[in-house]
C-alpha positions as CSV (number, residue, x, y, z in Angstrom):
1,X,-14.4,-21.0,13.0
2,X,-14.1,-23.0,9.5
3,X,-12.1,-26.1,8.6
4,X,-10.3,-26.1,5.1
5,X,-9.5,-29.6,3.6
6,X,-5.9,-29.9,2.3
7,X,-4.2,-32.9,1.1
8,X,-2.7,-34.3,4.2
9,X,-3.7,-34.4,7.6
10,X,-2.6,-31.8,10.3
11,X,-1.8,-33.3,14.1
12,X,-0.4,-30.7,16.4
13,X,1.3,-27.9,15.3
14,X,2.9,-27.0,18.8
15,X,4.6,-30.4,18.6
16,X,5.7,-29.7,15.1
17,X,7.5,-26.7,16.3
18,X,9.3,-28.8,18.9
19,X,10.1,-31.8,16.6
20,X,9.9,-31.0,12.9
21,X,10.4,-34.7,11.9
22,X,6.4,-35.4,13.3
23,X,5.2,-33.4,10.2
24,X,6.5,-36.1,8.1
25,X,5.7,-38.8,9.8
26,X,2.3,-37.2,10.4
27,X,1.8,-36.8,6.8
28,X,3.1,-40.1,5.8
29,X,0.8,-42.0,7.9
30,X,-2.9,-40.1,7.0
31,X,-4.4,-38.9,3.7
32,X,-6.4,-35.6,4.5
33,X,-4.9,-32.8,6.3
34,X,-7.4,-30.3,7.6
35,X,-6.3,-26.7,8.7
36,X,-8.4,-24.5,11.0
37,X,-9.0,-20.9,10.0
38,X,-10.0,-19.0,12.9
39,X,-12.6,-15.7,12.8
40,X,-10.0,-14.1,14.7
41,X,-8.1,-13.8,11.5
42,X,-10.8,-11.0,10.3
43,X,-10.4,-8.9,13.5
44,X,-6.8,-9.2,13.0
45,X,-7.4,-7.8,9.5
46,X,-9.6,-5.3,10.5
47,X,-7.6,-3.7,13.1
48,X,-4.6,-3.6,10.7
49,X,-6.7,-2.2,8.1
50,X,-8.1,0.6,10.0
51,X,-4.3,1.4,11.2
52,X,-3.0,1.8,7.3
53,X,-6.2,3.4,6.4
54,X,-5.7,6.4,8.9
55,X,-2.1,6.9,8.6
56,X,-2.2,6.9,4.7
57,X,-5.5,9.4,5.3
58,X,-3.2,11.6,7.5
59,X,-0.4,11.3,4.8
60,X,-2.8,13.3,2.0
61,X,-4.4,15.7,4.1
62,X,-3.1,18.8,3.0
63,X,-3.0,18.1,-0.3
64,X,-6.5,19.1,-1.8
65,X,-5.8,22.5,0.4
66,X,-2.3,23.0,0.3
67,X,-2.6,26.6,-1.2
68,X,-4.8,27.6,1.4
69,X,-2.8,26.2,4.2
70,X,0.1,27.7,2.8
71,X,-1.3,31.3,2.1
72,X,-3.8,31.6,4.9
73,X,-2.5,29.5,7.8
74,X,1.0,28.9,7.8
75,X,2.6,31.8,5.5
76,X,4.8,29.4,3.8
77,X,5.3,28.6,0.2
78,X,3.4,25.7,-1.6
79,X,6.5,23.6,-2.1
80,X,6.8,23.4,2.1
81,X,3.1,21.8,2.0
82,X,4.2,19.5,-0.3
83,X,6.8,18.3,1.8
84,X,4.0,17.0,4.7
85,X,3.6,14.7,1.6
86,X,6.8,13.8,0.3
87,X,8.0,13.5,3.8
88,X,6.5,9.8,3.6
89,X,8.6,8.9,0.9
90,X,11.9,10.1,2.2
91,X,11.3,8.5,5.8
92,X,10.4,5.1,4.2
93,X,13.6,5.1,1.8
94,X,15.9,6.1,4.7
95,X,14.2,3.9,7.3
96,X,12.4,0.7,5.8
97,X,15.1,-1.7,6.2
98,X,16.1,-1.0,9.7
99,X,12.0,-0.9,10.7
100,X,11.7,-4.4,8.5
101,X,14.7,-5.7,10.3
102,X,13.0,-5.3,13.5
103,X,9.9,-6.2,12.3
104,X,11.4,-9.5,11.2
105,X,14.1,-10.6,14.0
106,X,12.5,-8.5,17.0
107,X,9.0,-7.5,16.9
108,X,7.0,-9.5,14.8
109,X,3.4,-8.9,13.9
110,X,1.7,-8.1,16.8
111,X,4.5,-6.0,18.6
112,X,5.6,-4.1,15.5
113,X,1.7,-3.3,14.6
114,X,1.6,-2.3,18.6
115,X,4.7,-0.1,18.0
116,X,3.5,1.4,14.6
117,X,0.1,2.4,16.1
118,X,1.4,4.5,19.1
119,X,3.9,6.1,17.3
120,X,1.2,7.2,14.7
121,X,-1.2,7.8,17.6
122,X,1.7,10.4,18.9
123,X,2.1,11.8,15.6
124,X,-1.8,12.7,14.7
125,X,-1.9,13.9,18.5
126,X,1.1,16.7,18.0
127,X,-0.5,17.7,14.4
128,X,-3.7,18.2,16.6
129,X,-2.6,20.0,19.2
130,X,0.1,22.4,17.4
131,X,-2.0,22.5,13.9
132,X,-1.3,26.3,13.8
133,X,2.5,25.3,13.9
134,X,3.9,24.1,10.4
135,X,7.0,22.8,12.3
136,X,5.0,20.9,14.6
137,X,2.9,19.6,12.0
138,X,6.1,18.4,9.9
139,X,7.3,16.8,13.3
140,X,3.8,15.0,13.8
141,X,3.8,14.0,9.7
142,X,7.4,12.7,10.1
143,X,6.4,10.4,13.0
144,X,3.3,9.1,11.1
145,X,6.0,8.7,8.3
146,X,8.1,6.3,10.6
147,X,4.8,4.4,11.7
148,X,4.2,3.9,7.8
149,X,7.9,1.8,7.8
150,X,6.1,-0.7,9.9
151,X,2.8,-1.2,8.1
152,X,3.3,-0.7,4.9
153,X,5.0,-4.5,4.4
154,X,2.4,-6.2,6.5
155,X,-0.2,-7.0,4.2
156,X,1.7,-10.4,2.8
157,X,2.7,-11.3,6.4
158,X,-0.4,-10.9,7.7
159,X,-2.3,-12.8,5.2
160,X,0.7,-15.5,5.3
161,X,0.3,-15.9,8.9
162,X,-3.3,-16.2,9.2
163,X,-5.3,-16.9,6.1
164,X,-5.5,-20.3,4.5
165,X,-3.9,-20.6,1.2
166,X,-7.1,-20.1,-1.4
167,X,-7.7,-16.9,0.3
168,X,-4.4,-15.2,0.9
169,X,-4.4,-12.9,-2.1
170,X,-7.5,-11.8,-1.5
171,X,-6.2,-10.7,2.3
172,X,-3.1,-9.1,1.0
173,X,-5.5,-7.2,-1.4
174,X,-7.5,-6.5,1.7
175,X,-5.0,-4.9,3.6
176,X,-3.7,-3.1,0.6
177,X,-7.0,-1.5,-0.6
178,X,-7.2,-0.4,3.1
179,X,-4.4,1.9,2.5
180,X,-5.7,3.0,-0.7
181,X,-9.3,3.9,1.0
182,X,-7.2,6.0,3.3
183,X,-6.0,8.1,0.2
184,X,-9.3,8.1,-1.2
185,X,-10.9,9.5,2.1
186,X,-7.9,12.2,2.1
187,X,-8.5,13.1,-1.6
188,X,-12.5,13.4,-0.9
189,X,-12.7,15.7,2.2
190,X,-13.0,18.5,0.4
191,X,-16.0,17.3,-1.2
192,X,-17.8,15.9,1.9
193,X,-16.5,18.4,4.4
194,X,-16.2,22.2,4.3
195,X,-12.7,22.8,4.2
196,X,-12.4,26.2,2.7
197,X,-10.0,28.1,4.6
198,X,-9.6,31.2,2.5
199,X,-11.8,32.7,4.8
200,X,-9.2,32.6,7.4
201,X,-8.0,36.0,8.9
202,X,-4.5,34.8,10.0
203,X,-4.6,33.1,13.3
204,X,-8.0,34.5,14.2
205,X,-11.3,32.5,13.9
206,X,-14.9,34.3,13.1
207,X,-17.3,32.5,15.6
208,X,-17.2,28.5,16.5
209,X,-17.3,28.0,12.5
210,X,-14.1,29.7,11.7
211,X,-12.0,28.1,9.2
212,X,-9.0,27.1,11.4
213,X,-11.4,25.8,14.1
214,X,-12.8,23.6,11.3
215,X,-9.5,22.4,10.2
216,X,-8.3,21.4,13.8
217,X,-11.7,19.7,14.1
218,X,-10.9,17.6,11.1
219,X,-7.5,17.0,12.4
220,X,-8.9,15.7,15.6
221,X,-11.2,13.1,13.7
222,X,-8.0,11.5,12.5
223,X,-6.5,11.4,16.0
224,X,-9.6,10.0,17.4
225,X,-9.3,7.0,14.7
226,X,-5.5,6.6,15.4
227,X,-6.7,5.9,19.5
228,X,-9.3,3.3,18.0
229,X,-6.9,1.8,15.7
230,X,-4.5,1.4,18.4
231,X,-6.7,-0.3,20.6
232,X,-8.1,-2.5,18.0
233,X,-4.6,-3.6,17.0
234,X,-3.4,-4.0,21.1
235,X,-6.9,-6.2,21.6
236,X,-6.8,-8.2,18.5
237,X,-3.8,-8.7,16.9
238,X,-1.5,-11.8,17.8
239,X,1.5,-13.1,16.0
240,X,0.0,-16.4,14.8
241,X,-3.3,-18.5,15.2
242,X,-2.9,-21.3,17.3
243,X,-2.4,-23.8,14.6
244,X,-1.0,-22.9,11.2
245,X,-3.7,-21.9,8.2
246,X,-1.7,-23.4,5.2
247,X,1.4,-26.0,4.5
248,X,3.1,-22.9,3.7
249,X,2.4,-21.5,7.0
250,X,3.3,-24.7,8.9
251,X,6.6,-25.1,7.2
252,X,7.9,-21.4,8.0
253,X,7.3,-22.2,11.8
254,X,8.8,-25.3,12.1
255,X,12.1,-23.9,13.5
256,X,13.1,-20.6,14.8
257,X,14.1,-18.2,12.4
258,X,17.4,-17.0,12.7
259,X,19.1,-13.8,10.9
260,X,20.8,-16.0,8.3
261,X,20.0,-19.8,8.5
262,X,22.8,-22.4,8.3
263,X,23.5,-24.7,5.3
264,X,21.8,-27.4,7.3
265,X,18.5,-25.9,7.4
266,X,15.4,-27.4,5.4
267,X,14.9,-25.0,2.4
268,X,11.2,-24.9,2.6
269,X,11.3,-23.6,6.0
270,X,11.7,-19.6,7.1
271,X,14.7,-18.0,6.4
272,X,16.4,-15.3,8.0
273,X,16.0,-11.5,7.4
274,X,19.5,-10.7,5.6
275,X,18.6,-14.1,3.6
276,X,15.4,-12.8,2.5
277,X,16.8,-9.8,1.1
278,X,19.6,-12.1,-0.8
279,X,17.1,-14.3,-2.1
280,X,15.1,-11.1,-3.8
281,X,18.3,-9.1,-5.1
282,X,20.5,-11.7,-5.7
283,X,18.1,-13.8,-7.8
284,X,17.6,-12.4,-11.6
285,X,14.2,-12.8,-11.6
286,X,13.5,-11.2,-8.3
287,X,15.5,-8.5,-8.8
288,X,14.2,-8.0,-12.0
289,X,10.6,-7.8,-10.7
290,X,11.1,-5.6,-8.3
291,X,12.3,-3.1,-10.9
292,X,8.9,-3.7,-12.7
293,X,7.1,-3.2,-9.4
294,X,8.5,-0.1,-8.7
295,X,8.0,1.4,-12.1
296,X,4.4,0.3,-12.2
297,X,3.6,1.5,-8.8
298,X,5.9,4.5,-9.4
299,X,3.6,5.6,-12.3
300,X,0.2,5.3,-10.3
301,X,1.7,7.7,-7.4
302,X,3.1,10.1,-10.2
303,X,-0.6,10.1,-11.6
304,X,-2.0,10.5,-8.2
305,X,0.3,13.5,-7.7
306,X,-0.2,15.6,-10.8
307,X,-4.0,14.4,-11.2
308,X,-5.2,18.2,-10.5
309,X,-2.7,19.5,-13.4
310,X,-3.4,17.1,-16.1
311,X,-7.1,18.2,-16.0
312,X,-6.6,22.3,-14.8
313,X,-4.6,23.8,-17.3
314,X,-4.7,27.8,-17.3
315,X,-8.4,27.8,-19.3
316,X,-9.8,24.8,-17.6
317,X,-13.1,25.0,-16.3
318,X,-12.8,22.4,-13.7
319,X,-13.4,23.4,-10.1
320,X,-11.9,22.0,-6.9
321,X,-14.9,19.9,-6.1
322,X,-14.7,17.9,-9.7
323,X,-10.8,17.4,-9.0
324,X,-11.6,16.0,-5.5
325,X,-14.5,13.4,-7.4
326,X,-11.9,12.9,-9.6
327,X,-9.3,11.7,-7.1
328,X,-12.3,9.5,-5.2
329,X,-12.8,8.0,-8.7
330,X,-9.1,6.9,-9.2
331,X,-8.7,5.3,-5.9
332,X,-12.4,4.0,-5.1
333,X,-12.3,1.9,-8.7
334,X,-8.7,0.9,-7.9
335,X,-9.6,-0.5,-4.6
336,X,-12.4,-2.7,-6.6
337,X,-9.6,-3.7,-9.1
338,X,-7.5,-4.6,-6.0
339,X,-10.4,-6.9,-4.6
340,X,-11.3,-8.4,-8.0
341,X,-7.6,-9.3,-8.8
342,X,-6.9,-10.8,-5.4
343,X,-10.2,-13.1,-5.9
344,X,-8.9,-14.0,-9.3
345,X,-5.3,-14.6,-8.2
346,X,-6.7,-17.2,-5.3
347,X,-8.6,-18.8,-8.0
348,X,-5.8,-19.5,-10.5
349,X,-2.8,-20.5,-8.5
350,X,0.8,-19.9,-9.8
351,X,-0.9,-17.9,-12.3
352,X,1.0,-14.6,-10.8
353,X,2.9,-14.0,-13.6
354,X,0.0,-14.0,-16.3
355,X,-2.2,-11.7,-14.1
356,X,0.2,-9.4,-14.2
357,X,1.2,-9.4,-17.4
358,X,-2.5,-8.4,-18.1
359,X,-2.9,-6.0,-15.4
360,X,0.3,-3.8,-17.3
361,X,-0.9,-4.1,-20.9
362,X,-4.1,-2.8,-18.9
363,X,-2.2,0.1,-17.8
364,X,-0.8,0.7,-21.2
365,X,-4.0,1.0,-22.9
366,X,-5.6,3.1,-19.4
367,X,-2.6,5.7,-19.9
368,X,-3.0,6.2,-23.6
369,X,-6.7,6.3,-23.1
370,X,-6.1,9.1,-20.3
371,X,-3.8,10.8,-22.1
372,X,-6.3,11.1,-25.2
373,X,-9.2,12.3,-22.8
374,X,-6.9,14.8,-20.9
375,X,-5.1,16.2,-23.8
376,X,-8.2,16.8,-26.1
377,X,-10.1,18.5,-22.9
378,X,-7.0,20.6,-22.6
379,X,-7.4,22.1,-26.0
380,X,-10.9,23.5,-25.5
381,X,-11.8,26.4,-23.1
382,X,-14.7,24.5,-21.3
383,X,-15.1,20.9,-20.8
384,X,-18.4,19.3,-22.1
385,X,-20.5,16.7,-20.5
386,X,-19.2,13.9,-22.9
387,X,-15.2,15.1,-22.4
388,X,-15.8,14.9,-18.3
389,X,-17.2,11.7,-18.9
390,X,-14.3,10.2,-20.8
391,X,-11.7,11.9,-18.4
392,X,-13.4,10.3,-15.5
393,X,-14.0,6.8,-17.1
394,X,-10.2,7.0,-18.3
395,X,-9.1,7.6,-14.6
396,X,-11.1,5.0,-13.5
397,X,-9.5,2.4,-16.0
398,X,-5.8,3.8,-14.7
399,X,-6.9,3.2,-11.3
400,X,-8.5,-0.3,-11.7
401,X,-5.3,-1.8,-13.4
402,X,-2.1,0.2,-11.5
403,X,-3.9,-0.4,-8.0
404,X,-4.5,-3.7,-8.8
405,X,-0.6,-4.5,-9.3
406,X,0.2,-3.1,-6.0
407,X,-1.4,-6.2,-4.6
408,X,-0.8,-8.5,-7.1
409,X,2.5,-7.7,-7.0
410,X,2.8,-8.5,-3.2
411,X,1.7,-12.2,-3.8
412,X,3.9,-12.5,-7.2
413,X,6.8,-11.1,-5.1
414,X,6.4,-13.2,-2.0
415,X,5.9,-16.4,-3.6
416,X,8.9,-16.2,-6.2
417,X,10.7,-15.3,-3.2
418,X,9.5,-18.0,-1.1
419,X,10.2,-19.3,1.7
420,X,11.7,-15.8,2.1
421,X,10.0,-13.5,5.1
422,X,6.9,-11.8,3.7
423,X,7.6,-8.9,5.2
424,X,11.2,-8.3,4.2
425,X,10.2,-9.1,0.3
426,X,7.5,-6.7,0.5
427,X,9.8,-4.0,2.1
428,X,12.2,-4.6,-0.8
429,X,8.9,-4.0,-3.0
430,X,7.7,-1.1,-1.2
431,X,11.4,0.5,-1.6
432,X,11.6,-0.1,-5.3
433,X,8.2,1.6,-5.7
434,X,9.1,4.8,-3.3
435,X,12.2,5.2,-5.6
436,X,10.4,4.7,-8.6
437,X,7.6,7.2,-7.7
438,X,10.2,9.7,-6.4
439,X,12.0,9.5,-9.7
440,X,8.9,9.9,-12.0
441,X,7.5,12.7,-10.0
442,X,11.0,14.7,-9.9
443,X,10.9,14.6,-13.7
444,X,7.1,15.8,-14.0
445,X,8.2,18.7,-11.8
446,X,11.0,19.4,-13.8
447,X,8.8,19.3,-17.1
448,X,7.0,22.7,-17.8
449,X,3.8,20.9,-17.8
450,X,2.4,17.9,-17.3
451,X,0.4,17.3,-20.5
452,X,1.1,15.1,-23.2
453,X,5.3,14.6,-22.9
454,X,4.6,13.3,-19.5
455,X,1.7,11.0,-20.2
456,X,3.9,9.5,-23.0
457,X,6.9,9.0,-20.5
458,X,4.6,7.1,-18.2
459,X,3.1,5.0,-20.9
460,X,6.9,4.3,-22.0
461,X,7.2,3.5,-18.6
462,X,4.8,0.6,-18.6
463,X,5.7,-0.5,-22.1
464,X,9.3,-1.1,-20.6
465,X,7.8,-2.8,-17.5
466,X,6.1,-5.1,-19.6
467,X,9.5,-6.0,-21.7
468,X,11.4,-6.7,-18.6
469,X,8.5,-8.9,-17.1
470,X,8.1,-10.8,-20.4
471,X,11.7,-11.3,-21.1
472,X,13.6,-11.1,-17.3
473,X,11.4,-12.5,-15.2
474,X,10.9,-16.4,-15.7
475,X,10.5,-17.8,-12.2
476,X,7.3,-18.9,-11.1
477,X,5.5,-19.1,-7.6
478,X,8.0,-21.3,-5.1
479,X,5.0,-21.4,-2.7
480,X,2.9,-24.6,-1.7
481,X,-0.7,-24.2,-3.3
482,X,-2.2,-25.7,0.1
């Protein structure tokens, strides 16, 4: 274990739980507090990251091969295959708040992740055994979507419970990027693994290398990873470390959490689930920031959804392998941005608003760059090496800035609403993002194509987000810096 020195001395976490007044006495009688940071925190983070990665991987499974499985495996239209992706969005909007209530007041961190990992494993098993049946795959995917309602809001809660004040943003970013890495694995599967199912003959296989058999083995790998993630969650995850890692964590554990706290409760201690949501939605800055987060993350969802349509008009020479690499480019560079933004945020305490403004401004410039690269390319029947390079570069910029906003937004939202429960705040932000993504994807689908006009809509959405952030969101972090 390592030690992190702060401005007061920490005596006994367990005694403070029973007698909150002892904390004040301990702080007054000493000059330096030492918070222990346990090595187990990395195992807890790794177990959660494995679970959210495989869950995101299963979400995007069918996107690269949607037309093939629609035509050759399930004999349905392509929009039905798209439902296997959008079910995650529908389920989250419907069940996120009930799931967060259970996570907050009943399950806590360990039990919540155990339940989520079991549901996720059940969904992956159904998808594996009944891969030939669209209905069964849909049911299995819906179970995975239910599991996501318990995992998507975990990163700020886990980092707040287990990590020190100066590594909290980094831990949140790592939890978020694990989810993004799952998306990268799913989008890049057709580049790494041969999932060409155009050779399938209905429900028969030609030898051991048949298309359906290869696809089932691929889904089986997801099932194995789901089992491993569930095992790690059961073995490694605990609700809290033996002693709190920071002053903020210590304060939120000084008294039992209730659904709605009484007026006598210290405002620096943990508040209930309903009160946490109220602190976000009834506060002007909190409510407007939820809108900013929903719009900006919604733009990322829209770009990821229509990425292939941006670069493959009727006369484009882009291949499916190139598009697969473009999807990997979007997500992997975004992962690096998420890590870097978390590092910067840890080194610039209480600068959440400034960092968010910089990322939004960079997102606008990136979208305009992406608009230029793809629109110029679409006017030619073939793509030169320079045009391909600029398309990959602009896509990387979009991924870098928009993905960074996800983790920074988590941190800003929870810091602004402190001492609200981190999972409840993250749930509000995620729900806003799902709604924003749904609206933008619906708009893109309603347009004749997703070229110049839709790119301008996305850029305008981000510009509106900047104005709301600059002139509407005035609150800064309320969370202790130690």
